[in-house]
C-alpha positions in Angstrom: -0.1 -0.1 -0.2 1.6 3.2 -1.3 0.9 6.1 1.1 1.0 10.6 -0.1 2.3 12.9 2.2 -0.9 13.4 3.8 -1.1 9.3 4.7 -3.7 8.6 1.8 -3.6 5.4 0.5 -2.8 6.2 -3.5 -6.4 3.7 -4.9 -7.9 6.9 -2.9 -6.6 9.6 -4.4 -8.4 8.5 -7.8 -11.7 8.5 -5.7 -10.7 12.0 -4.5 -9.7 13.4 -7.7 -13.1 12.1 -9.5 -14.9 13.4 -6.1 -13.3 17.0 -7.0 -14.0 17.2 -10.4 -18.0 16.7 -9.8 -17.3 20.3 -8.0 -15.8 21.9 -11.2 -18.7 20.7 -13.5 -20.9 23.4 -11.4 -20.4 26.5 -13.5 -18.0 29.6 -11.9 -16.3 27.1 -10.0 -12.6 27.4 -10.3 -11.0 25.0 -7.7 -11.4 22.7 -5.2 -9.3 21.8 -2.7 -9.3 18.9 -0.1 -6.9 19.9 2.4 -6.1 18.1 6.3 -6.6 20.8 9.3 -2.9 20.9 9.7 -3.4 22.6 6.3 -1.8 20.1 4.4 -3.1 19.4 0.4 -4.5 16.4 0.6 -6.0 16.6 -3.0 -6.9 20.0 -5.5 -7.9 20.8 -9.0 -8.6 24.2 -10.7 -9.9 24.8 -13.8 -6.9 26.4 -14.7 -4.1 25.8 -12.9 -3.5 29.6 -11.7 -3.8 29.5 -8.1 -1.8 27.8 -6.0 -3.8 24.8 -4.4 -1.1 24.2 -1.4 -1.4 28.6 -0.6 -4.9 28.3 -1.4 -5.4 25.2 1.4 -3.1 26.2 4.3 -4.8 29.9 4.3 -8.3 28.4 4.1 -7.2 26.6 7.3 -5.9 29.2 9.2 -9.2 31.0 8.3 -11.5 28.3 9.5 -9.9 28.2 12.9 -10.1 32.3 13.4 -13.8 32.0 13.0 -13.7 28.6 15.2 -12.8 30.6 17.6 -14.9 33.6 16.8 -18.1 31.0 17.1 -16.9 29.9 20.7 -16.2 33.2 22.0 -19.8 34.7 20.9 -21.2 31.3 22.0 -22.5 30.2 18.1 -21.2 26.8 18.5 -19.2 24.9 16.0 -18.8 26.2 12.5 -20.8 24.8 9.7 -19.1 26.5 6.4 -17.2 29.4 5.8 -17.9 32.1 2.8 -15.5 34.8 1.8 -16.8 37.1 -0.5 -14.6 39.5 -2.7 -14.6 41.5 -5.6 -13.7 38.8 -8.0 -15.9 35.4 -6.2 -15.8 33.7 -3.1 -14.6 31.2 -1.5 -16.2 29.0 0.9 -14.7 26.6 3.5 -16.5 23.8 4.6 -15.5 21.6 7.7 -15.3 17.4 7.1 -15.0 16.3 10.3 -12.3 16.7 12.8 -9.6 16.3 10.1 -10.3 17.6 6.3 -11.8 21.2 5.1 -13.5 21.5 1.5 -12.4 24.9 0.2 -13.8 26.1 -3.4 -13.3 29.1 -5.1 -16.1 30.4 -7.3 -16.5 33.6 -9.6 -19.8 35.1 -8.4 -22.6 33.7 -5.5 -25.0 32.5 -7.9 -23.5 28.8 -7.5 -23.2 29.3 -4.1 -26.7 26.9 -3.6 -24.9 24.3 -5.8 -21.5 24.6 -3.9 -23.3 23.7 -0.5 -25.3 20.6 -1.8 -22.1 19.0 -3.4 -20.1 19.5 0.1 -23.1 18.0 1.4 -23.8 15.3 -1.1 -20.1 14.4 -1.0 -19.3 14.2 2.5 -18.9 10.8 3.5 -17.8 10.2 0.2 -14.7 11.9 0.7 -14.8 10.7 4.4 -14.7 7.4 3.2 -11.9 7.6 1.0 -10.2 9.3 3.5 -11.2 6.3 5.9 -12.1 9.0 8.2 -16.2 8.0 8.1 
């Protein structure tokens, strides 16, 4: 059995790539990254390859940690998801259990519902591929 740097077997990497590729079928989605809570890239795909997948994943891990700290400080509970809106697009960060995050970058707010639905419906499949379900 061959492991990558995130401890995921190579046979599951194909499944993860297939799952992430479904995110890129949503109009406007530019990037789909699966990252560990430690900030290390597990797998990622970009539509045009302009974004640095590792940097996006690592930075958004820090952003999620900040959101979690805020949620605790103001007694609002655990983070369900984080949505960052920028001049030229949005970034969504969705925790997948205690060990992984799904990060998606998309062009406009019209894609939010489809991205959230895809995260919800793919969650168990991703966790099983990571063997942490």
